[in-house]
PADRENSE-297673 format. One record per atom (N, C-alpha, C): residue number from 0; atom name; x, y, z; residue in one letter. Coordinates in pm, whole numbers, plus 50000, padded with zeros to 5 digits. Example, Ala and Ser with C-alpha at 12.3 -4.5 7.8 and 13.67 -1.06 7.14 Angstrom:
<pts>
+-----+------+-------+-------+-------+------+
! pos ! site !  east ! north !    up ! code !
+-----+------+-------+-------+-------+------+
!   0 !    N ! 51319 ! 49431 ! 50780 !    a !
!   0 !   CA ! 51230 ! 49550 ! 50780 !    a !
!   0 !    C ! 51320 ! 49670 ! 50780 !    a !
!   1 !    N ! 51285 ! 49775 ! 50708 !    s !
!   1 !   CA ! 51367 ! 49894 ! 50714 !    s !
!   1 !    C ! 51290 ! 50003 ! 50787 !    s !
+-----+------+-------+-------+-------+------+
</pts>
This chain:
<pts>
+-----+------+-------+-------+-------+------+
! pos ! site !  east ! north !    up ! code !
+-----+------+-------+-------+-------+------+
!   0 !    N ! 49529 ! 50517 ! 51907 !    v !
!   0 !   CA ! 49555 ! 50498 ! 51753 !    v !
!   0 !    C ! 49472 ! 50530 ! 51637 !    v !
!   1 !    N ! 49351 ! 50410 ! 51657 !    v !
!   1 !   CA ! 49275 ! 50482 ! 51564 !    v !
!   1 !    C ! 49159 ! 50632 ! 51590 !    v !
!   2 !    N ! 49215 ! 50702 ! 51683 !    a !
!   2 !   CA ! 49203 ! 50899 ! 51691 !    a !
!   2 !    C ! 49336 ! 50904 ! 51598 !    a !
!   3 !    N ! 49447 ! 50849 ! 51548 !    r !
!   3 !   CA ! 49483 ! 50919 ! 51501 !    r !
!   3 !    C ! 49495 ! 50853 ! 51381 !    r !
!   4 !    N ! 49452 ! 50755 ! 51353 !    q !
!   4 !   CA ! 49421 ! 50706 ! 51211 !    q !
!   4 !    C ! 49338 ! 50778 ! 51156 !    q !
!   5 !    N ! 49244 ! 50883 ! 51164 !    k !
!   5 !   CA ! 49089 ! 50875 ! 51146 !    k !
!   5 !    C ! 49177 ! 51079 ! 51106 !    k !
!   6 !    N ! 49292 ! 51141 ! 51235 !    l !
!   6 !   CA ! 49291 ! 51272 ! 51196 !    l !
!   6 !    C ! 49429 ! 51258 ! 51123 !    l !
!   7 !    N ! 49540 ! 51139 ! 51100 !    g !
!   7 !   CA ! 49565 ! 51108 ! 50997 !    g !
!   7 !    C ! 49494 ! 51088 ! 50809 !    g !
!   8 !    N ! 49407 ! 51055 ! 50868 !    s !
!   8 !   CA ! 49365 ! 51058 ! 50733 !    s !
!   8 !    C ! 49278 ! 51183 ! 50752 !    s !
!   9 !    N ! 49229 ! 51308 ! 50803 !    l !
!   9 !   CA ! 49157 ! 51375 ! 50759 !    l !
!   9 !    C ! 49294 ! 51483 ! 50740 !    l !
!  10 !    N ! 49405 ! 51523 ! 50758 !    y !
!  10 !   CA ! 49502 ! 51509 ! 50726 !    y !
!  10 !    C ! 49524 ! 51574 ! 50581 !    y !
!  11 !    N ! 49569 ! 51399 ! 50546 !    v !
!  11 !   CA ! 49564 ! 51346 ! 50395 !    v !
!  11 !    C ! 49405 ! 51417 ! 50312 !    v !
!  12 !    N ! 49323 ! 51444 ! 50350 !    v !
!  12 !   CA ! 49216 ! 51526 ! 50232 !    v !
!  12 !    C ! 49228 ! 51671 ! 50257 !    v !
!  13 !    N ! 49267 ! 51766 ! 50402 !    m !
!  13 !   CA ! 49299 ! 51821 ! 50341 !    m !
!  13 !    C ! 49434 ! 51892 ! 50274 !    m !
!  14 !    N ! 49547 ! 51844 ! 50250 !    g !
!  14 !   CA ! 49595 ! 51821 ! 50141 !    g !
!  14 !    C ! 49746 ! 51826 ! 50265 !    g !
!  15 !    N ! 49723 ! 51818 ! 50386 !    k !
!  15 !   CA ! 49877 ! 51815 ! 50483 !    k !
!  15 !    C ! 49886 ! 51713 ! 50487 !    k !
!  16 !    N ! 50033 ! 51681 ! 50427 !    y !
!  16 !   CA ! 50069 ! 51537 ! 50358 !    y !
!  16 !    C ! 50167 ! 51518 ! 50463 !    y !
!  17 !    N ! 50266 ! 51626 ! 50516 !    k !
!  17 !   CA ! 50359 ! 51647 ! 50649 !    k !
!  17 !    C ! 50287 ! 51583 ! 50730 !    k !
!  18 !    N ! 50172 ! 51662 ! 50757 !    e !
!  18 !   CA ! 50121 ! 51655 ! 50924 !    e !
!  18 !    C ! 50070 ! 51493 ! 50920 !    e !
!  19 !    N ! 49992 ! 51459 ! 50796 !    a !
!  19 !   CA ! 49935 ! 51335 ! 50782 !    a !
!  19 !    C ! 50029 ! 51196 ! 50830 !    a !
!  20 !    N ! 50149 ! 51225 ! 50780 !    e !
!  20 !   CA ! 50246 ! 51097 ! 50762 !    e !
!  20 !    C ! 50321 ! 51078 ! 50943 !    e !
!  21 !    N ! 50316 ! 51283 ! 50978 !    g !
!  21 !   CA ! 50395 ! 51246 ! 51163 !    g !
!  21 !    C ! 50260 ! 51166 ! 51241 !    g !
!  22 !    N ! 50131 ! 51204 ! 51212 !    i !
!  22 !   CA ! 50036 ! 51095 ! 51306 !    i !
!  22 !    C ! 50020 ! 51018 ! 51271 !    i !
!  23 !    N ! 50087 ! 50926 ! 51106 !    f !
!  23 !   CA ! 50033 ! 50749 ! 51066 !    f !
!  23 !    C ! 50126 ! 50700 ! 51133 !    f !
!  24 !    N ! 50299 ! 50766 ! 51130 !    r !
!  24 !   CA ! 50362 ! 50734 ! 51190 !    r !
!  24 !    C ! 50388 ! 50700 ! 51317 !    r !
!  25 !    N ! 50344 ! 50799 ! 51422 !    q !
!  25 !   CA ! 50365 ! 50815 ! 51534 !    q !
!  25 !    C ! 50240 ! 50665 ! 51564 !    q !
!  26 !    N ! 50141 ! 50643 ! 51555 !    a !
!  26 !   CA ! 50021 ! 50582 ! 51564 !    a !
!  26 !    C ! 50119 ! 50378 ! 51511 !    a !
!  27 !    N ! 50205 ! 50395 ! 51462 !    i !
!  27 !   CA ! 50233 ! 50304 ! 51409 !    i !
!  27 !    C ! 50357 ! 50286 ! 51491 !    i !
!  28 !    N ! 50416 ! 50364 ! 51530 !    q !
!  28 !   CA ! 50497 ! 50329 ! 51666 !    q !
!  28 !    C ! 50421 ! 50296 ! 51851 !    q !
!  29 !    N ! 50272 ! 50345 ! 51809 !    l !
!  29 !   CA ! 50227 ! 50295 ! 51915 !    l !
!  29 !    C ! 50174 ! 50137 ! 51916 !    l !
!  30 !    N ! 50150 ! 50097 ! 51788 !    d !
!  30 !   CA ! 50079 ! 49993 ! 51773 !    d !
!  30 !    C ! 50199 ! 49963 ! 51639 !    d !
!  31 !    N ! 50300 ! 49880 ! 51629 !    p !
!  31 !   CA ! 50362 ! 49834 ! 51549 !    p !
!  31 !    C ! 50270 ! 49716 ! 51440 !    p !
!  32 !    N ! 50183 ! 49681 ! 51469 !    e !
!  32 !   CA ! 50096 ! 49514 ! 51408 !    e !
!  32 !    C ! 49924 ! 49599 ! 51334 !    e !
!  33 !    N ! 49969 ! 49731 ! 51350 !    a !
!  33 !   CA ! 49872 ! 49845 ! 51314 !    a !
!  33 !    C ! 49880 ! 49817 ! 51096 !    a !
!  34 !    N ! 49857 ! 49750 ! 51045 !    n !
!  34 !   CA ! 49815 ! 49712 ! 50936 !    n !
!  34 !    C ! 49777 ! 49810 ! 50827 !    n !
!  35 !    N ! 49632 ! 49875 ! 50910 !    e !
!  35 !   CA ! 49547 ! 49944 ! 50833 !    e !
!  35 !    C ! 49621 ! 50122 ! 50798 !    e !
!  36 !    N ! 49715 ! 50108 ! 50937 !    i !
!  36 !   CA ! 49750 ! 50261 ! 50947 !    i !
!  36 !    C ! 49869 ! 50276 ! 50808 !    i !
!  37 !    N ! 49971 ! 50091 ! 50858 !    k !
!  37 !   CA ! 50078 ! 50099 ! 50729 !    k !
!  37 !    C ! 49996 ! 50158 ! 50609 !    k !
!  38 !    N ! 49868 ! 50103 ! 50564 !    r !
!  38 !   CA ! 49859 ! 50081 ! 50409 !    r !
!  38 !    C ! 49821 ! 50240 ! 50423 !    r !
!  39 !    N ! 49747 ! 50306 ! 50460 !    d !
!  39 !   CA ! 49750 ! 50476 ! 50468 !    d !
!  39 !    C ! 49902 ! 50540 ! 50477 !    d !
!  40 !    N ! 49944 ! 50522 ! 50523 !    l !
!  40 !   CA ! 50127 ! 50561 ! 50517 !    l !
!  40 !    C ! 50141 ! 50523 ! 50354 !    l !
!  41 !    N ! 50156 ! 50428 ! 50351 !    a !
!  41 !   CA ! 50230 ! 50341 ! 50189 !    a !
!  41 !    C ! 50092 ! 50396 ! 50074 !    a !
!  42 !    N ! 50009 ! 50510 ! 50130 !    q !
!  42 !   CA ! 49953 ! 50563 ! 49970 !    q !
!  42 !    C ! 49952 ! 50667 ! 50009 !    q !
!  43 !    N ! 49978 ! 50730 ! 50093 !    l !
!  43 !   CA ! 50004 ! 50874 ! 50115 !    l !
!  43 !    C ! 50147 ! 50857 ! 50106 !    l !
!  44 !    N ! 50231 ! 50807 ! 50097 !    l !
!  44 !   CA ! 50416 ! 50817 ! 50048 !    l !
!  44 !    C ! 50383 ! 50675 ! 49903 !    l !
!  45 !    N ! 50324 ! 50701 ! 49864 !    f !
!  45 !   CA ! 50288 ! 50637 ! 49739 !    f !
!  45 !    C ! 50261 ! 50767 ! 49673 !    f !
!  46 !    N ! 50142 ! 50842 ! 49657 !    k !
!  46 !   CA ! 50049 ! 50999 ! 49632 !    k !
!  46 !    C ! 50192 ! 51059 ! 49641 !    k !
!  47 !    N ! 50282 ! 51061 ! 49746 !    t !
!  47 !   CA ! 50392 ! 51192 ! 49713 !    t !
!  47 !    C ! 50525 ! 51169 ! 49622 !    t !
!  48 !    N ! 50492 ! 51010 ! 49556 !    q !
!  48 !   CA ! 50605 ! 50925 ! 49496 !    q !
!  48 !    C ! 50696 ! 50928 ! 49528 !    q !
!  49 !    N ! 50723 ! 50847 ! 49674 !    r !
!  49 !   CA ! 50762 ! 50833 ! 49766 !    r !
!  49 !    C ! 50800 ! 50645 ! 49771 !    r !
!  50 !    N ! 50807 ! 50589 ! 49647 !    y !
!  50 !   CA ! 50722 ! 50441 ! 49629 !    y !
!  50 !    C ! 50824 ! 50369 ! 49665 !    y !
!  51 !    N ! 50957 ! 50363 ! 49723 !    k !
!  51 !   CA ! 51043 ! 50282 ! 49812 !    k !
!  51 !    C ! 50974 ! 50254 ! 49953 !    k !
!  52 !    N ! 50915 ! 50344 ! 49986 !    g !
!  52 !   CA ! 50839 ! 50347 ! 50119 !    g !
!  52 !    C ! 50741 ! 50287 ! 50122 !    g !
!  53 !    N ! 50659 ! 50312 ! 50045 !    a !
!  53 !   CA ! 50549 ! 50253 ! 50000 !    a !
!  53 !    C ! 50538 ! 50110 ! 49981 !    a !
!  54 !    N ! 50615 ! 50078 ! 49874 !    m !
!  54 !   CA ! 50702 ! 49968 ! 49918 !    m !
!  54 !    C ! 50739 ! 49853 ! 50043 !    m !
!  55 !    N ! 50766 ! 49891 ! 50092 !    r !
!  55 !   CA ! 50837 ! 49844 ! 50209 !    r !
!  55 !    C ! 50699 ! 49867 ! 50265 !    r !
!  56 !    N ! 50637 ! 49912 ! 50304 !    l !
!  56 !   CA ! 50533 ! 49916 ! 50409 !    l !
!  56 !    C ! 50484 ! 49785 ! 50337 !    l !
!  57 !    N ! 50400 ! 49841 ! 50207 !    l !
!  57 !   CA ! 50259 ! 49674 ! 50126 !    l !
!  57 !    C ! 50361 ! 49551 ! 50210 !    l !
!  58 !    N ! 50502 ! 49561 ! 50168 !    a !
!  58 !   CA ! 50502 ! 49442 ! 50176 !    a !
!  58 !    C ! 50500 ! 49364 ! 50255 !    a !
!  59 !    N ! 50519 ! 49446 ! 50414 !    e !
!  59 !   CA ! 50479 ! 49388 ! 50553 !    e !
!  59 !    C ! 50324 ! 49375 ! 50581 !    e !
!  60 !    N ! 50226 ! 49481 ! 50487 !    v !
!  60 !   CA ! 50115 ! 49427 ! 50527 !    v !
!  60 !    C ! 50088 ! 49305 ! 50472 !    v !
!  61 !    N ! 50128 ! 49295 ! 50298 !    v !
!  61 !   CA ! 50118 ! 49161 ! 50249 !    v !
!  61 !    C ! 50175 ! 49027 ! 50331 !    v !
!  62 !    N ! 50285 ! 49049 ! 50424 !    e !
!  62 !   CA ! 50362 ! 48928 ! 50480 !    e !
!  62 !    C ! 50223 ! 48874 ! 50645 !    e !
!  63 !    N ! 50161 ! 49002 ! 50652 !    h !
!  63 !   CA ! 50108 ! 48982 ! 50722 !    h !
!  63 !    C ! 49947 ! 48892 ! 50747 !    h !
!  64 !    N ! 49951 ! 48966 ! 50667 !    d !
!  64 !   CA ! 49766 ! 48905 ! 50562 !    d !
!  64 !    C ! 49750 ! 48894 ! 50386 !    d !
!  65 !    N ! 49873 ! 48770 ! 50368 !    p !
!  65 !   CA ! 49875 ! 48732 ! 50210 !    p !
!  65 !    C ! 49778 ! 48734 ! 50148 !    p !
!  66 !    N ! 49635 ! 48655 ! 50185 !    a !
!  66 !   CA ! 49515 ! 48722 ! 50123 !    a !
!  66 !    C ! 49395 ! 48803 ! 50114 !    a !
!  67 !    N ! 49506 ! 48925 ! 50167 !    k !
!  67 !   CA ! 49464 ! 49090 ! 50085 !    k !
!  67 !    C ! 49455 ! 49072 ! 49974 !    k !
!  68 !    N ! 49382 ! 49093 ! 49896 !    v !
!  68 !   CA ! 49455 ! 49048 ! 49727 !    v !
!  68 !    C ! 49429 ! 49228 ! 49680 !    v !
!  69 !    N ! 49368 ! 49328 ! 49757 !    e !
!  69 !   CA ! 49338 ! 49439 ! 49717 !    e !
!  69 !    C ! 49495 ! 49562 ! 49746 !    e !
!  70 !    N ! 49544 ! 49463 ! 49873 !    v !
!  70 !   CA ! 49683 ! 49496 ! 49922 !    v !
!  70 !    C ! 49766 ! 49503 ! 49822 !    v !
!  71 !    N ! 49807 ! 49334 ! 49795 !    r !
!  71 !   CA ! 49872 ! 49288 ! 49694 !    r !
!  71 !    C ! 49857 ! 49405 ! 49528 !    r !
!  72 !    N ! 49792 ! 49429 ! 49489 !    l !
!  72 !   CA ! 49776 ! 49548 ! 49415 !    l !
!  72 !    C ! 49827 ! 49658 ! 49401 !    l !
!  73 !    N ! 49793 ! 49765 ! 49528 !    e !
!  73 !   CA ! 49898 ! 49851 ! 49552 !    e !
!  73 !    C ! 50016 ! 49821 ! 49601 !    e !
!  74 !    N ! 50075 ! 49727 ! 49663 !    y !
!  74 !   CA ! 50221 ! 49676 ! 49669 !    y !
!  74 !    C ! 50259 ! 49614 ! 49546 !    y !
!  75 !    N ! 50217 ! 49623 ! 49448 !    a !
!  75 !   CA ! 50199 ! 49550 ! 49237 !    a !
!  75 !    C ! 50256 ! 49741 ! 49179 !    a !
!  76 !    N ! 50191 ! 49768 ! 49220 !    q !
!  76 !   CA ! 50191 ! 49936 ! 49167 !    q !
!  76 !    C ! 50297 ! 50020 ! 49250 !    q !
!  77 !    N ! 50307 ! 49991 ! 49340 !    a !
!  77 !   CA ! 50499 ! 50076 ! 49425 !    a !
!  77 !    C ! 50598 ! 50031 ! 49363 !    a !
!  78 !    N ! 50582 ! 49877 ! 49349 !    l !
!  78 !   CA ! 50688 ! 49789 ! 49278 !    l !
!  78 !    C ! 50699 ! 49859 ! 49109 !    l !
!  79 !    N ! 50569 ! 49898 ! 49091 !    k !
!  79 !   CA ! 50637 ! 49888 ! 48890 !    k !
!  79 !    C ! 50625 ! 50007 ! 48940 !    k !
!  80 !    N ! 50586 ! 50170 ! 49006 !    a !
!  80 !   CA ! 50633 ! 50302 ! 49015 !    a !
!  80 !    C ! 50791 ! 50303 ! 49060 !    a !
!  81 !    N ! 50847 ! 50241 ! 49122 !    a !
!  81 !   CA ! 50965 ! 50208 ! 49163 !    a !
!  81 !    C ! 51061 ! 50113 ! 49029 !    a !
!  82 !    N ! 51012 ! 50113 ! 48943 !    g !
!  82 !   CA ! 51092 ! 49992 ! 48866 !    g !
!  82 !    C ! 51082 ! 49899 ! 48886 !    g !
!  83 !    N ! 51090 ! 49819 ! 48946 !    e !
!  83 !   CA ! 51057 ! 49638 ! 49016 !    e !
!  83 !    C ! 50943 ! 49550 ! 48901 !    e !
!  84 !    N ! 50996 ! 49632 ! 48756 !    n !
!  84 !   CA ! 50856 ! 49491 ! 48698 !    n !
!  84 !    C ! 50823 ! 49379 ! 48751 !    n !
!  85 !    N ! 50914 ! 49276 ! 48702 !    r !
!  85 !   CA ! 50925 ! 49175 ! 48766 !    r !
!  85 !    C ! 50898 ! 49125 ! 48892 !    r !
!  86 !    N ! 50886 ! 49201 ! 48977 !    s !
!  86 !   CA ! 50856 ! 49148 ! 49160 !    s !
!  86 !    C ! 50687 ! 49196 ! 49117 !    s !
!  87 !    N ! 50656 ! 49304 ! 49035 !    a !
!  87 !   CA ! 50541 ! 49350 ! 49057 !    a !
!  87 !    C ! 50411 ! 49249 ! 48959 !    a !
!  88 !    N ! 50524 ! 49263 ! 48847 !    r !
!  88 !   CA ! 50373 ! 49113 ! 48810 !    r !
!  88 !    C ! 50388 ! 49024 ! 48843 !    r !
!  89 !    N ! 50500 ! 48914 ! 48967 !    l !
!  89 !   CA ! 50484 ! 48819 ! 49034 !    l !
!  89 !    C ! 50327 ! 48858 ! 49142 !    l !
!  90 !    N ! 50352 ! 48965 ! 49158 !    e !
!  90 !   CA ! 50256 ! 49005 ! 49318 !    e !
!  90 !    C ! 50139 ! 48990 ! 49217 !    e !
!  91 !    N ! 50075 ! 49059 ! 49143 !    l !
!  91 !   CA ! 50007 ! 49059 ! 49048 !    l !
!  91 !    C ! 49948 ! 48885 ! 49017 !    l !
!  92 !    N ! 50057 ! 48803 ! 49001 !    e !
!  92 !   CA ! 50019 ! 48665 ! 48915 !    e !
!  92 !    C ! 49931 ! 48613 ! 49070 !    e !
!  93 !    N ! 50035 ! 48664 ! 49188 !    k !
!  93 !   CA ! 49981 ! 48612 ! 49300 !    k !
!  93 !    C ! 49861 ! 48650 ! 49318 !    k !
!  94 !    N ! 49789 ! 48740 ! 49303 !    g !
!  94 !   CA ! 49710 ! 48798 ! 49379 !    g !
!  94 !    C ! 49554 ! 48701 ! 49267 !    g !
!  95 !    N ! 49569 ! 48664 ! 49116 !    l !
!  95 !   CA ! 49506 ! 48602 ! 48987 !    l !
!  95 !    C ! 49471 ! 48495 ! 49064 !    l !
!  96 !    N ! 49610 ! 48485 ! 49182 !    r !
!  96 !   CA ! 49559 ! 48276 ! 49216 !    r !
!  96 !    C ! 49469 ! 48272 ! 49333 !    r !
!  97 !    N ! 49498 ! 48384 ! 49348 !    l !
!  97 !   CA ! 49340 ! 48371 ! 49483 !    l !
!  97 !    C ! 49244 ! 48435 ! 49453 !    l !
!  98 !    N ! 49239 ! 48550 ! 49330 !    e !
!  98 !   CA ! 49133 ! 48599 ! 49260 !    e !
!  98 !    C ! 49119 ! 48615 ! 49123 !    e !
!  99 !    N ! 49106 ! 48469 ! 49077 !    p !
!  99 !   CA ! 49126 ! 48479 ! 48937 !    p !
!  99 !    C ! 49018 ! 48569 ! 48799 !    p !
! 100 !    N ! 48956 ! 48601 ! 48844 !    e !
! 100 !   CA ! 48877 ! 48688 ! 48799 !    e !
! 100 !    C ! 48853 ! 48845 ! 48806 !    e !
! 101 !    N ! 48954 ! 48881 ! 48900 !    n !
! 101 !   CA ! 48932 ! 49003 ! 48979 !    n !
! 101 !    C ! 49034 ! 49096 ! 48844 !    n !
! 102 !    N ! 48925 ! 49211 ! 48782 !    d !
! 102 !   CA ! 48941 ! 49262 ! 48699 !    d !
! 102 !    C ! 49053 ! 49365 ! 48720 !    d !
! 103 !    N ! 49080 ! 49405 ! 48850 !    k !
! 103 !   CA ! 49186 ! 49523 ! 48866 !    k !
! 103 !    C ! 49267 ! 49445 ! 48861 !    k !
! 104 !    N ! 49307 ! 49361 ! 48858 !    l !
! 104 !   CA ! 49440 ! 49284 ! 48893 !    l !
! 104 !    C ! 49432 ! 49251 ! 48776 !    l !
! 105 !    N ! 49349 ! 49188 ! 48704 !    l !
! 105 !   CA ! 49392 ! 49163 ! 48469 !    l !
! 105 !    C ! 49447 ! 49298 ! 48509 !    l !
! 106 !    N ! 49351 ! 49442 ! 48480 !    k !
! 106 !   CA ! 49403 ! 49500 ! 48382 !    k !
! 106 !    C ! 49533 ! 49550 ! 48437 !    k !
! 107 !    N ! 49620 ! 49514 ! 48557 !    a !
! 107 !   CA ! 49688 ! 49599 ! 48593 !    a !
! 107 !    C ! 49790 ! 49497 ! 48539 !    a !
! 108 !    N ! 49782 ! 49374 ! 48523 !    l !
! 108 !   CA ! 49885 ! 49302 ! 48443 !    l !
! 108 !    C ! 49908 ! 49295 ! 48306 !    l !
! 109 !    N ! 49758 ! 49299 ! 48260 !    d !
! 109 !   CA ! 49728 ! 49365 ! 48092 !    d !
! 109 !    C ! 49892 ! 49480 ! 48092 !    d !
! 110 !    N ! 49885 ! 49557 ! 48175 !    s !
! 110 !   CA ! 49970 ! 49667 ! 48153 !    s !
! 110 !    C ! 50109 ! 49675 ! 48168 !    s !
! 111 !    N ! 50149 ! 49536 ! 48137 !    f !
! 111 !   CA ! 50270 ! 49519 ! 48133 !    f !
! 111 !    C ! 50330 ! 49442 ! 48032 !    f !
! 112 !    N ! 50164 ! 49431 ! 47932 !    k !
! 112 !   CA ! 50235 ! 49384 ! 47759 !    k !
! 112 !    C ! 50268 ! 49503 ! 47652 !    k !
+-----+------+-------+-------+-------+------+
</pts>
């Protein structure tokens, strides 16, 4: 699974997004609890403007590890990109409860004003 993650990441760097997506999906099938690979795939989907898919994956990662503030930020960004502004704000606020001084979260929340 780790080898597939590295290969998928290499494909992303090379701009071979379709190949990267296939490799990430294979890795997730082999290990459905591979949250870092779900996050990698979500970032790829976000990059290719498939926000709903990114949202679904990031929701799973956040559910599995709710204390990961950086994932909450990515999830909020995907929600906002998909037009789910209220939900995006809520995720940012949850992240700020965990890390009240987090500049990235504060800036992201400020973008709603």
